[in-house]
C-alpha positions as a Markdown table, in Angstrom:
| # | Residue | x | y | z |
|---|---|---|---|---|
| 1 | Unk | 0.0 | -0.1 | 0.1 |
| 2 | Unk | 1.1 | 3.5 | -0.6 |
| 3 | Unk | 1.4 | 6.1 | 1.2 |
| 4 | Unk | -1.3 | 9.6 | -0.1 |
| 5 | Unk | 1.6 | 11.6 | -0.5 |
| 6 | Unk | 2.8 | 9.2 | -3.0 |
| 7 | Unk | -0.3 | 8.6 | -5.1 |
| 8 | Unk | -1.0 | 12.2 | -5.3 |
| 9 | Unk | 2.9 | 13.4 | -6.1 |
| 10 | Unk | 2.9 | 12.9 | -9.9 |
| 11 | Unk | -0.2 | 11.0 | -10.8 |
| 12 | Unk | -1.2 | 12.1 | -14.2 |
| 13 | Unk | -4.7 | 11.8 | -16.5 |
| 14 | Unk | -3.7 | 13.5 | -19.7 |
| 15 | Unk | -5.9 | 13.8 | -22.9 |
| 16 | Unk | -3.0 | 12.8 | -25.6 |
| 17 | Unk | -4.5 | 15.2 | -28.0 |
| 18 | Unk | -2.7 | 17.9 | -25.3 |
| 19 | Unk | 0.2 | 19.7 | -26.6 |
| 20 | Unk | 1.9 | 19.4 | -24.1 |
| 21 | Unk | 1.1 | 15.9 | -23.4 |
| 22 | Unk | 4.4 | 14.1 | -23.7 |
| 23 | Unk | 5.7 | 17.0 | -21.5 |
| 24 | Unk | 3.5 | 16.3 | -18.9 |
| 25 | Unk | 4.0 | 12.5 | -18.8 |
| 26 | Unk | 7.9 | 13.2 | -18.9 |
| 27 | Unk | 7.5 | 15.7 | -15.8 |
| 28 | Unk | 5.3 | 13.5 | -14.0 |
| 29 | Unk | 7.5 | 10.0 | -14.5 |
| 30 | Unk | 10.2 | 12.2 | -13.0 |
| 31 | Unk | 8.2 | 13.0 | -10.1 |
| 32 | Unk | 7.1 | 9.9 | -9.3 |
| 33 | Unk | 10.3 | 8.1 | -10.1 |
| 34 | Unk | 12.4 | 10.7 | -7.3 |
| 35 | Unk | 9.1 | 10.1 | -5.1 |
| 36 | Unk | 9.5 | 5.8 | -5.5 |
| 37 | Unk | 12.8 | 5.3 | -6.1 |
| 38 | Unk | 15.2 | 7.4 | -4.2 |
| 39 | Unk | 18.0 | 5.2 | -4.3 |
| 40 | Unk | 19.9 | 4.2 | -7.8 |
| 41 | Unk | 17.9 | 0.8 | -9.4 |
| 42 | Unk | 18.1 | 0.1 | -12.5 |
| 43 | Unk | 14.9 | 1.5 | -14.6 |
| 44 | Unk | 13.1 | -1.3 | -16.6 |
| 45 | Unk | 10.3 | 0.5 | -19.0 |
| 46 | Unk | 8.2 | -3.0 | -19.5 |
| 47 | Unk | 6.0 | -2.4 | -22.6 |
| 48 | Unk | 3.0 | -5.1 | -22.5 |
| 49 | Unk | 0.7 | -6.3 | -25.3 |
| 50 | Unk | 0.5 | -7.9 | -28.7 |
| 51 | Unk | 0.1 | -6.9 | -32.5 |
| 52 | Unk | -2.2 | -9.3 | -33.1 |
| 53 | Unk | -5.0 | -6.9 | -30.9 |
| 54 | Unk | -5.0 | -3.1 | -32.3 |
| 55 | Unk | -6.0 | -2.2 | -29.1 |
| 56 | Unk | -3.5 | -3.9 | -27.4 |
| 57 | Unk | -1.0 | -2.8 | -29.1 |
| 58 | Unk | -0.4 | -0.1 | -27.5 |
| 59 | Unk | 2.3 | -1.0 | -25.3 |
| 60 | Unk | 4.5 | -3.0 | -28.4 |
| 61 | Unk | 4.2 | 0.2 | -30.3 |
| 62 | Unk | 5.7 | 2.5 | -26.9 |
| 63 | Unk | 8.9 | 0.1 | -26.8 |
| 64 | Unk | 9.2 | -0.3 | -30.7 |
| 65 | Unk | 9.7 | 3.7 | -30.8 |
| 66 | Unk | 11.2 | 4.0 | -27.4 |
| 67 | Unk | 13.8 | 1.4 | -29.1 |
| 68 | Unk | 14.1 | 4.5 | -31.7 |
| 69 | Unk | 14.3 | 7.6 | -29.3 |
| 70 | Unk | 16.1 | 6.0 | -26.4 |
| 71 | Unk | 18.2 | 7.9 | -23.8 |
| 72 | Unk | 20.2 | 4.9 | -22.4 |
| 73 | Unk | 18.8 | 5.6 | -18.9 |
| 74 | Unk | 16.8 | 2.4 | -19.1 |
| 75 | Unk | 16.3 | -0.8 | -20.6 |
| 76 | Unk | 13.3 | -1.7 | -22.7 |
| 77 | Unk | 11.0 | -5.3 | -22.8 |
| 78 | Unk | 7.9 | -5.2 | -25.3 |
| 79 | Unk | 8.2 | -4.2 | -28.9 |
| 80 | Unk | 6.4 | -5.6 | -32.1 |
| 81 | Unk | 9.4 | -7.7 | -32.5 |
| 82 | Unk | 9.4 | -9.0 | -28.9 |
| 83 | Unk | 6.0 | -8.1 | -27.9 |
| 84 | Unk | 5.6 | -9.0 | -23.7 |
| 85 | Unk | 1.8 | -10.4 | -23.4 |
| 86 | Unk | -0.4 | -13.4 | -21.6 |
| 87 | Unk | 1.2 | -16.0 | -22.5 |
| 88 | Unk | 5.7 | -15.0 | -21.5 |
| 89 | Unk | 4.9 | -12.1 | -19.3 |
| 90 | Unk | 5.6 | -14.7 | -16.1 |
| 91 | Unk | 9.3 | -15.8 | -18.3 |
| 92 | Unk | 10.5 | -12.0 | -19.0 |
| 93 | Unk | 9.6 | -11.3 | -15.6 |
| 94 | Unk | 11.7 | -13.9 | -14.3 |
| 95 | Unk | 14.8 | -12.5 | -16.7 |
| 96 | Unk | 14.5 | -9.0 | -15.9 |
| 97 | Unk | 14.5 | -10.5 | -12.2 |
| 98 | Unk | 17.5 | -12.7 | -12.6 |
| 99 | Unk | 19.7 | -9.8 | -14.9 |
| 100 | Unk | 18.6 | -7.1 | -12.6 |
| 101 | Unk | 19.0 | -6.9 | -8.6 |
| 102 | Unk | 15.5 | -5.4 | -7.9 |
| 103 | Unk | 14.7 | -2.8 | -10.8 |
| 104 | Unk | 12.3 | -0.1 | -10.6 |
| 105 | Unk | 10.0 | -1.2 | -13.7 |
| 106 | Unk | 7.6 | 1.3 | -15.3 |
| 107 | Unk | 4.8 | -0.7 | -16.4 |
| 108 | Unk | 3.0 | 0.4 | -19.9 |
| 109 | Unk | -0.6 | -1.1 | -21.1 |
| 110 | Unk | -3.6 | -0.1 | -22.7 |
| 111 | Unk | -6.8 | -0.2 | -21.1 |
| 112 | Unk | -10.4 | 0.2 | -21.5 |
| 113 | Unk | -12.6 | 2.9 | -19.4 |
| 114 | Unk | -15.4 | 5.2 | -19.9 |
| 115 | Unk | -16.3 | 6.4 | -23.6 |
| 116 | Unk | -15.4 | 9.9 | -21.8 |
| 117 | Unk | -12.4 | 8.6 | -21.2 |
| 118 | Unk | -11.0 | 7.4 | -24.7 |
| 119 | Unk | -7.5 | 8.7 | -25.2 |
| 120 | Unk | -6.3 | 9.8 | -22.3 |
| 121 | Unk | -3.1 | 8.6 | -20.9 |
| 122 | Unk | -3.0 | 7.7 | -17.0 |
| 123 | Unk | 0.3 | 7.5 | -15.0 |
| 124 | Unk | 0.6 | 6.2 | -11.4 |
| 125 | Unk | 2.4 | 5.0 | -8.9 |
| 126 | Unk | 1.9 | 1.4 | -8.0 |
| 127 | Unk | 1.4 | -1.7 | -9.9 |
| 128 | Unk | -0.5 | -2.6 | -13.3 |
| 129 | Unk | -2.2 | -5.5 | -13.5 |
| 130 | Unk | -2.7 | -6.9 | -17.4 |
| 131 | Unk | -5.4 | -8.6 | -18.6 |
| 132 | Unk | -8.3 | -7.2 | -16.2 |
| 133 | Unk | -10.0 | -6.5 | -19.3 |
| 134 | Unk | -10.1 | -9.9 | -20.9 |
| 135 | Unk | -10.1 | -11.4 | -17.0 |
| 136 | Unk | -7.3 | -12.9 | -17.9 |
| 137 | Unk | -4.9 | -14.0 | -14.1 |
| 138 | Unk | -1.4 | -12.7 | -14.8 |
| 139 | Unk | 0.7 | -11.1 | -12.0 |
| 140 | Unk | 0.7 | -7.4 | -11.1 |
| 141 | Unk | 4.1 | -5.8 | -12.9 |
| 142 | Unk | 5.6 | -2.5 | -12.1 |
| 143 | Unk | 6.7 | 0.1 | -9.6 |
| 144 | Unk | 4.6 | 2.6 | -11.5 |
| 145 | Unk | 2.3 | 2.6 | -14.8 |
| 146 | Unk | 1.3 | 4.0 | -17.6 |
| 147 | Unk | -2.4 | 3.0 | -19.0 |
| 148 | Unk | -3.7 | 4.1 | -22.4 |
| 149 | Unk | -7.6 | 4.3 | -22.5 |
| 150 | Unk | -8.3 | 3.3 | -26.2 |
| 151 | Unk | -11.4 | 2.0 | -26.2 |
| 152 | Unk | -14.5 | 1.6 | -24.7 |
| 153 | Unk | -14.8 | -1.4 | -21.7 |
| 154 | Unk | -18.3 | -3.3 | -20.5 |
| 155 | Unk | -19.1 | -5.3 | -23.2 |
| 156 | Unk | -17.2 | -7.8 | -25.6 |
| 157 | Unk | -14.3 | -6.6 | -24.9 |
| 158 | Unk | -12.0 | -8.9 | -26.4 |
| 159 | Unk | -13.7 | -7.6 | -29.6 |
| 160 | Unk | -13.8 | -3.8 | -29.1 |
| 161 | Unk | -9.6 | -4.4 | -28.3 |
| 162 | Unk | -10.0 | -5.9 | -31.6 |
| 163 | Unk | -11.7 | -2.9 | -33.9 |
| 164 | Unk | -9.9 | -0.4 | -31.8 |
| 165 | Unk | -8.7 | 2.1 | -34.9 |
| 166 | Unk | -4.8 | 1.7 | -35.0 |
| 167 | Unk | -4.9 | 6.0 | -35.3 |
| 168 | Unk | -5.5 | 6.3 | -31.9 |
| 169 | Unk | -3.5 | 3.8 | -30.7 |
| 170 | Unk | -0.7 | 4.7 | -32.6 |
| 171 | Unk | -0.5 | 8.4 | -31.9 |
| 172 | Unk | -1.3 | 7.7 | -28.6 |
| 173 | Unk | 2.0 | 5.1 | -28.8 |
| 174 | Unk | 3.9 | 8.5 | -29.9 |
| 175 | Unk | 2.9 | 10.5 | -27.2 |
| 176 | Unk | 4.0 | 8.1 | -24.6 |
| 177 | Unk | 7.1 | 7.3 | -26.3 |
| 178 | Unk | 8.5 | 10.8 | -26.7 |
| 179 | Unk | 7.4 | 11.2 | -22.7 |
| 180 | Unk | 9.7 | 8.1 | -21.4 |
| 181 | Unk | 12.5 | 9.5 | -23.6 |
| 182 | Unk | 12.4 | 12.9 | -22.4 |
| 183 | Unk | 12.4 | 11.5 | -18.8 |
| 184 | Unk | 16.4 | 11.5 | -17.2 |
| 185 | Unk | 16.0 | 10.1 | -13.2 |
């Protein structure tokens, strides 16, 4: 359980079309990382999702773009070439934990939400619960997380994710990647 102060410091919910969205994401990540990671833990960006479902491709798109923009201050797992998804998440986490001692993980994933929140990007402290929209039981991951609301949830989520506009997901991924790439610890 996080202290109330940690929940408020740096948390963000911003529409991807905001002209300062990437900068706000960068600032939020910097604030949260400073408050949650006072030591010198290695930073790992874990981008979750699959390119087999348009709505669920947010994570791999962010990871791929980050590898192009990367500033060298962190390692990226989860790209279009090597996605991290429900089938391999446990193995990837074991690999990360064997490679890094107590890494600070920033998890990135798509999510479903209310109609008026589609297009919003959330940056929050604490773990991410991947696969929730599809009632999958996967391990919680991350010390802080970024979630992008790509479509409306509540009914037939699997079909909703498959019928999400790639244009929206692509634009959201670009904004998130720029925010992460500009972050310096």
